[in-house]
C-alpha atoms as an extended CHARMM CRD file, in Angstrom:
* protein
*
       173  EXT
         1         1  MET       CA            111.3990000000        8.1460000000       76.5980000000  PROA      1               0.0000000000
         2         2  GLN       CA            115.0830000000        7.7580000000       76.6440000000  PROA      2               0.0000000000
         3         3  PRO       CA            117.7090000000       10.3510000000       76.0520000000  PROA      3               0.0000000000
         4         4  GLY       CA            119.6120000000       10.1810000000       72.8280000000  PROA      4               0.0000000000
         5         5  TYR       CA            116.6220000000        9.8300000000       70.4990000000  PROA      5               0.0000000000
         6         6  PRO       CA            116.0870000000       12.6220000000       67.9370000000  PROA      6               0.0000000000
         7         7  GLY       CA            113.7310000000       15.4210000000       69.0950000000  PROA      7               0.0000000000
         8         8  GLN       CA            114.6130000000       14.8720000000       72.7570000000  PROA      8               0.0000000000
         9         9  ASP       CA            116.6760000000       17.1580000000       74.8240000000  PROA      9               0.0000000000
        10        10  PRO       CA            119.6500000000       15.5730000000       76.6050000000  PROA      10              0.0000000000
        11        11  TYR       CA            118.1080000000       16.1440000000       80.0470000000  PROA      11              0.0000000000
        12        12  GLY       CA            114.9960000000       14.1430000000       79.3110000000  PROA      12              0.0000000000
        13        13  GLN       CA            112.5690000000       17.0800000000       79.1530000000  PROA      13              0.0000000000
        14        14  GLN       CA            110.2410000000       17.7360000000       76.2850000000  PROA      14              0.0000000000
        15        15  PRO       CA            110.3760000000       21.2680000000       74.8780000000  PROA      15              0.0000000000
        16        16  ASN       CA            107.1360000000       23.2660000000       74.7960000000  PROA      16              0.0000000000
        17        17  GLN       CA            105.6050000000       22.7180000000       71.4110000000  PROA      17              0.0000000000
        18        18  ASP       CA            102.6810000000       24.4380000000       69.7770000000  PROA      18              0.0000000000
        19        19  PRO       CA            100.3510000000       21.7460000000       68.3780000000  PROA      19              0.0000000000
        20        20  THR       CA             99.2890000000       24.0640000000       65.5080000000  PROA      20              0.0000000000
        21        21  ALA       CA            102.8620000000       24.9170000000       64.4860000000  PROA      21              0.0000000000
        22        22  GLN       CA            104.5010000000       23.1960000000       61.5680000000  PROA      22              0.0000000000
        23        23  PRO       CA            107.1870000000       20.7050000000       62.5580000000  PROA      23              0.0000000000
        24        24  HSD       CA            110.6830000000       22.1440000000       62.5030000000  PROA      24              0.0000000000
        25        25  ASP       CA            113.3250000000       20.3190000000       60.5690000000  PROA      25              0.0000000000
        26        26  PRO       CA            116.7040000000       20.9680000000       62.2430000000  PROA      26              0.0000000000
        27        27  TYR       CA            118.5330000000       20.1220000000       58.9900000000  PROA      27              0.0000000000
        28        28  ALA       CA            116.5400000000       22.4580000000       56.7350000000  PROA      28              0.0000000000
        29        29  GLN       CA            117.8600000000       25.8110000000       55.4890000000  PROA      29              0.0000000000
        30        30  PRO       CA            116.8010000000       28.8680000000       57.5420000000  PROA      30              0.0000000000
        31        31  PRO       CA            114.1660000000       31.1380000000       55.9670000000  PROA      31              0.0000000000
        32        32  GLN       CA            115.7480000000       33.9090000000       53.9190000000  PROA      32              0.0000000000
        33        33  ALA       CA            115.1690000000       37.5580000000       54.6870000000  PROA      33              0.0000000000
        34        34  PRO       CA            114.1210000000       39.8410000000       51.8410000000  PROA      34              0.0000000000
        35        35  GLN       CA            117.0730000000       41.2740000000       49.9520000000  PROA      35              0.0000000000
        36        36  TYR       CA            117.8640000000       44.9840000000       49.8630000000  PROA      36              0.0000000000
        37        37  GLY       CA            115.2350000000       46.8370000000       47.8370000000  PROA      37              0.0000000000
        38        38  GLN       CA            112.6680000000       44.0510000000       48.0120000000  PROA      38              0.0000000000
        39        39  GLN       CA            109.3590000000       44.4300000000       49.7620000000  PROA      39              0.0000000000
        40        40  PRO       CA            108.6080000000       42.2210000000       52.7590000000  PROA      40              0.0000000000
        41        41  THR       CA            106.0020000000       39.5420000000       52.3190000000  PROA      41              0.0000000000
        42        42  SER       CA            103.2610000000       41.5090000000       54.1080000000  PROA      42              0.0000000000
        43        43  GLY       CA            103.1860000000       44.0930000000       51.3120000000  PROA      43              0.0000000000
        44        44  GLN       CA            104.1630000000       46.9870000000       53.6320000000  PROA      44              0.0000000000
        45        45  PRO       CA            107.6260000000       48.5610000000       53.6050000000  PROA      45              0.0000000000
        46        46  TYR       CA            109.7160000000       48.1140000000       56.7210000000  PROA      46              0.0000000000
        47        47  GLY       CA            108.8050000000       50.5130000000       59.5600000000  PROA      47              0.0000000000
        48        48  GLN       CA            105.3730000000       51.3630000000       58.1810000000  PROA      48              0.0000000000
        49        49  PRO       CA            102.2920000000       50.4850000000       60.1940000000  PROA      49              0.0000000000
        50        50  THR       CA             99.4820000000       48.6370000000       58.4930000000  PROA      50              0.0000000000
        51        51  SER       CA             96.8100000000       51.1580000000       59.6060000000  PROA      51              0.0000000000
        52        52  GLY       CA             97.7980000000       53.7350000000       56.9840000000  PROA      52              0.0000000000
        53        53  GLN       CA             98.9490000000       56.3730000000       59.5120000000  PROA      53              0.0000000000
        54        54  PRO       CA            102.6350000000       57.1330000000       60.1000000000  PROA      54              0.0000000000
        55        55  TYR       CA            103.9700000000       56.2440000000       63.5300000000  PROA      55              0.0000000000
        56        56  GLY       CA            103.4050000000       58.7290000000       66.3670000000  PROA      56              0.0000000000
        57        57  GLN       CA            100.5350000000       60.6210000000       64.7530000000  PROA      57              0.0000000000
        58        58  ASP       CA             97.0030000000       60.6800000000       66.0200000000  PROA      58              0.0000000000
        59        59  PRO       CA             94.5660000000       60.4200000000       63.0820000000  PROA      59              0.0000000000
        60        60  TYR       CA             92.0790000000       62.6160000000       64.9710000000  PROA      60              0.0000000000
        61        61  ALA       CA             94.4530000000       65.4330000000       65.9310000000  PROA      61              0.0000000000
        62        62  GLN       CA             94.8040000000       68.6280000000       63.9180000000  PROA      62              0.0000000000
        63        63  GLN       CA             98.1310000000       68.7990000000       62.1360000000  PROA      63              0.0000000000
        64        64  GLN       CA            100.6300000000       71.5370000000       63.1050000000  PROA      64              0.0000000000
        65        65  PRO       CA            103.9590000000       72.1760000000       61.4440000000  PROA      65              0.0000000000
        66        66  TYR       CA            106.9260000000       70.3760000000       62.9680000000  PROA      66              0.0000000000
        67        67  GLY       CA            108.3930000000       72.3150000000       65.8960000000  PROA      67              0.0000000000
        68        68  ALA       CA            105.4920000000       74.7730000000       66.1330000000  PROA      68              0.0000000000
        69        69  ALA       CA            104.4600000000       75.8950000000       69.5970000000  PROA      69              0.0000000000
        70        70  PRO       CA            100.8670000000       75.2390000000       70.6710000000  PROA      70              0.0000000000
        71        71  GLN       CA             98.5600000000       78.2040000000       70.2800000000  PROA      71              0.0000000000
        72        72  TYR       CA             96.6480000000       79.4410000000       73.3180000000  PROA      72              0.0000000000
        73        73  PRO       CA             93.9550000000       82.1230000000       73.4360000000  PROA      73              0.0000000000
        74        74  ALA       CA             95.2670000000       85.5470000000       74.3990000000  PROA      74              0.0000000000
        75        75  ALA       CA             94.5380000000       86.8530000000       77.8810000000  PROA      75              0.0000000000
        76        76  GLY       CA             92.6250000000       90.1050000000       78.2840000000  PROA      76              0.0000000000
        77        77  TYR       CA             95.4230000000       91.9490000000       80.0740000000  PROA      77              0.0000000000
        78        78  PRO       CA             97.6610000000       94.7040000000       78.7090000000  PROA      78              0.0000000000
        79        79  THR       CA            101.1890000000       93.4860000000       78.0640000000  PROA      79              0.0000000000
        80        80  GLY       CA            103.2090000000       96.5880000000       78.7830000000  PROA      80              0.0000000000
        81        81  PRO       CA            103.1880000000      100.2830000000       79.6460000000  PROA      81              0.0000000000
        82        82  GLY       CA            102.7330000000      101.3620000000       76.0270000000  PROA      82              0.0000000000
        83        83  GLN       CA             99.6510000000       99.2000000000       75.5300000000  PROA      83              0.0000000000
        84        84  GLY       CA             96.2920000000       99.2830000000       77.2140000000  PROA      84              0.0000000000
        85        85  GLN       CA             95.5950000000      102.0310000000       79.7390000000  PROA      85              0.0000000000
        86        86  GLY       CA             99.1800000000      102.3950000000       80.9770000000  PROA      86              0.0000000000
        87        87  GLN       CA             98.3550000000      102.8820000000       84.6710000000  PROA      87              0.0000000000
        88        88  ASN       CA            100.9410000000      104.5040000000       86.9420000000  PROA      88              0.0000000000
        89        89  ASN       CA             99.8660000000      103.9750000000       90.5570000000  PROA      89              0.0000000000
        90        90  THR       CA            103.2420000000      104.7210000000       92.1300000000  PROA      90              0.0000000000
        91        91  MET       CA            102.4320000000      108.1470000000       93.5870000000  PROA      91              0.0000000000
        92        92  GLY       CA             99.3930000000      107.0050000000       95.5540000000  PROA      92              0.0000000000
        93        93  LEU       CA            101.0920000000      103.8410000000       96.8030000000  PROA      93              0.0000000000
        94        94  VAL       CA            104.3040000000      105.5280000000       97.9680000000  PROA      94              0.0000000000
        95        95  GLY       CA            102.3090000000      108.4080000000       99.4590000000  PROA      95              0.0000000000
        96        96  MET       CA            100.1970000000      105.9870000000      101.4950000000  PROA      96              0.0000000000
        97        97  ILE       CA            103.2870000000      104.1560000000      102.7800000000  PROA      97              0.0000000000
        98        98  VAL       CA            105.0190000000      107.4060000000      103.7740000000  PROA      98              0.0000000000
        99        99  GLY       CA            101.7950000000      108.6910000000      105.3590000000  PROA      99              0.0000000000
       100       100  ILE       CA            101.4490000000      105.5830000000      107.5400000000  PROA      100             0.0000000000
       101       101  ALA       CA            105.1200000000      105.8140000000      108.5190000000  PROA      101             0.0000000000
       102       102  SER       CA            104.6630000000      109.5000000000      109.4390000000  PROA      102             0.0000000000
       103       103  ILE       CA            102.0960000000      108.5560000000      112.0970000000  PROA      103             0.0000000000
       104       104  VAL       CA            104.5350000000      106.1520000000      113.7640000000  PROA      104             0.0000000000
       105       105  LEU       CA            107.4400000000      108.5910000000      113.4180000000  PROA      105             0.0000000000
       106       106  GLY       CA            105.2750000000      111.4310000000      114.7490000000  PROA      106             0.0000000000
       107       107  LEU       CA            104.7620000000      109.5030000000      118.0050000000  PROA      107             0.0000000000
       108       108  CYS       CA            108.3930000000      108.6310000000      118.6590000000  PROA      108             0.0000000000
       109       109  CYS       CA            110.4190000000      111.3470000000      116.8880000000  PROA      109             0.0000000000
       110       110  PRO       CA            108.4130000000      114.3400000000      115.7540000000  PROA      110             0.0000000000
       111       111  LEU       CA            111.3690000000      115.8540000000      113.9020000000  PROA      111             0.0000000000
       112       112  LEU       CA            111.0290000000      112.9970000000      111.3630000000  PROA      112             0.0000000000
       113       113  GLY       CA            107.2490000000      112.5310000000      111.5920000000  PROA      113             0.0000000000
       114       114  VAL       CA            106.2740000000      116.0440000000      110.5100000000  PROA      114             0.0000000000
       115       115  PRO       CA            108.3880000000      116.1000000000      107.3000000000  PROA      115             0.0000000000
       116       116  ALA       CA            107.2760000000      112.5400000000      106.4610000000  PROA      116             0.0000000000
       117       117  GLY       CA            103.6560000000      113.6140000000      106.8760000000  PROA      117             0.0000000000
       118       118  ILE       CA            104.2120000000      116.5780000000      104.5330000000  PROA      118             0.0000000000
       119       119  VAL       CA            105.7740000000      114.2580000000      101.9070000000  PROA      119             0.0000000000
       120       120  GLY       CA            102.7900000000      111.8950000000      102.2830000000  PROA      120             0.0000000000
       121       121  ILE       CA            100.3610000000      114.7890000000      101.7050000000  PROA      121             0.0000000000
       122       122  VAL       CA            102.2440000000      115.9880000000       98.5980000000  PROA      122             0.0000000000
       123       123  LEU       CA            102.4000000000      112.4850000000       97.1030000000  PROA      123             0.0000000000
       124       124  GLY       CA             98.6960000000      111.9940000000       97.8760000000  PROA      124             0.0000000000
       125       125  VAL       CA             97.7810000000      115.1930000000       96.0060000000  PROA      125             0.0000000000
       126       126  MET       CA             99.9460000000      114.1740000000       93.0400000000  PROA      126             0.0000000000
       127       127  GLY       CA             98.3420000000      110.7110000000       93.0740000000  PROA      127             0.0000000000
       128       128  GLN       CA             94.8500000000      112.2090000000       93.0210000000  PROA      128             0.0000000000
       129       129  LYS       CA             95.7830000000      114.3990000000       90.0430000000  PROA      129             0.0000000000
       130       130  LYS       CA             96.9590000000      111.2890000000       88.1690000000  PROA      130             0.0000000000
       131       131  VAL       CA             93.6560000000      109.5510000000       88.9980000000  PROA      131             0.0000000000
       132       132  GLN       CA             91.6590000000      112.5500000000       87.6860000000  PROA      132             0.0000000000
       133       133  ALA       CA             93.7560000000      112.6040000000       84.4950000000  PROA      133             0.0000000000
       134       134  GLY       CA             93.0750000000      108.8840000000       83.9680000000  PROA      134             0.0000000000
       135       135  GLU       CA             96.7370000000      107.9190000000       84.3500000000  PROA      135             0.0000000000
       136       136  ALA       CA             96.2020000000      105.9810000000       87.6020000000  PROA      136             0.0000000000
       137       137  SER       CA             93.4860000000      103.7350000000       89.0220000000  PROA      137             0.0000000000
       138       138  ASN       CA             94.0650000000      103.9820000000       92.7710000000  PROA      138             0.0000000000
       139       139  PRO       CA             91.9790000000      106.8260000000       94.2020000000  PROA      139             0.0000000000
       140       140  GLY       CA             91.7050000000      105.0470000000       97.5660000000  PROA      140             0.0000000000
       141       141  GLN       CA             95.4680000000      104.8900000000       98.0490000000  PROA      141             0.0000000000
       142       142  ALA       CA             95.8510000000      108.5450000000       97.1070000000  PROA      142             0.0000000000
       143       143  LYS       CA             93.1480000000      109.5170000000       99.6170000000  PROA      143             0.0000000000
       144       144  ALA       CA             94.7700000000      107.3290000000      102.2910000000  PROA      144             0.0000000000
       145       145  ALA       CA             98.0910000000      109.1060000000      101.6130000000  PROA      145             0.0000000000
       146       146  LEU       CA             96.4250000000      112.4820000000      102.2060000000  PROA      146             0.0000000000
       147       147  ILE       CA             94.6650000000      111.3670000000      105.3810000000  PROA      147             0.0000000000
       148       148  CYS       CA             97.6190000000      109.4880000000      106.9140000000  PROA      148             0.0000000000
       149       149  GLY       CA            100.0480000000      112.2660000000      105.9920000000  PROA      149             0.0000000000
       150       150  GLY       CA             97.7740000000      114.8520000000      107.6430000000  PROA      150             0.0000000000
       151       151  VAL       CA             97.3590000000      112.7150000000      110.7650000000  PROA      151             0.0000000000
       152       152  GLY       CA            101.1380000000      112.1870000000      110.8630000000  PROA      152             0.0000000000
       153       153  VAL       CA            101.7570000000      115.9610000000      110.7230000000  PROA      153             0.0000000000
       154       154  VAL       CA             99.2020000000      116.6350000000      113.4720000000  PROA      154             0.0000000000
       155       155  VAL       CA            100.5270000000      113.7990000000      115.6890000000  PROA      155             0.0000000000
       156       156  GLY       CA            104.0980000000      115.0120000000      115.1300000000  PROA      156             0.0000000000
       157       157  ILE       CA            103.2080000000      118.5940000000      116.1120000000  PROA      157             0.0000000000
       158       158  ILE       CA            101.2700000000      117.4750000000      119.2170000000  PROA      158             0.0000000000
       159       159  SER       CA            104.1210000000      115.1690000000      120.2150000000  PROA      159             0.0000000000
       160       160  ALA       CA            106.6500000000      117.9700000000      119.7420000000  PROA      160             0.0000000000
       161       161  ILE       CA            104.5840000000      120.3700000000      121.8850000000  PROA      161             0.0000000000
       162       162  ALA       CA            104.0420000000      117.7330000000      124.5990000000  PROA      162             0.0000000000
       163       163  GLY       CA            107.7490000000      116.8720000000      124.6170000000  PROA      163             0.0000000000
       164       164  ALA       CA            108.6880000000      120.5460000000      124.8980000000  PROA      164             0.0000000000
       165       165  ALA       CA            106.2070000000      121.1050000000      127.7560000000  PROA      165             0.0000000000
       166       166  ILE       CA            107.5330000000      118.1030000000      129.6800000000  PROA      166             0.0000000000
       167       167  ASN       CA            111.1020000000      119.2210000000      129.2230000000  PROA      167             0.0000000000
       168       168  MET       CA            110.2710000000      122.8430000000      130.2540000000  PROA      168             0.0000000000
       169       169  GLY       CA            109.0530000000      121.5660000000      133.5790000000  PROA      169             0.0000000000
       170       170  ASN       CA            112.3780000000      119.7640000000      134.0820000000  PROA      170             0.0000000000
       171       171  PHE       CA            114.4250000000      122.9180000000      133.4750000000  PROA      171             0.0000000000
       172       172  GLY       CA            113.0110000000      124.6390000000      136.5780000000  PROA      172             0.0000000000
       173       173  SER       CA            113.9410000000      121.8880000000      138.9620000000  PROA      173             0.0000000000
């Protein structure tokens, strides 16, 4: 095959041709697109799939309104202090923390350990009253506040007496 013959490319290569395709006439008019308002030849309007479902929709999914948030089952927890049981566990928790601190303070500085132990005892009693009234659900923390506060007071008093006895012996020397 020589270059220059019709149907040949100038570089001597044959273009890939589909044997089932109709021959293309380079001098024929190009196929015309449908005019505005006319239906395409497939019978479907432009942009419509042939399956019958609009684009982007699953035919098996339940339909929700556009922009609606998905619905989830509600959890079994109260949502705020006005709903549900309205527990207030602050007294027992703070009493337990102060009671534990009173033990440490009673060992190193009894002047702070004894009052901290008394505060822990008072908060523990108030926490137990809230538990009995059904306003709190932490009886263990309230009991721990009472016990630790009492131990803190006792340790603070013993530490104060021991410190005074040691210092009394130093005054005579």
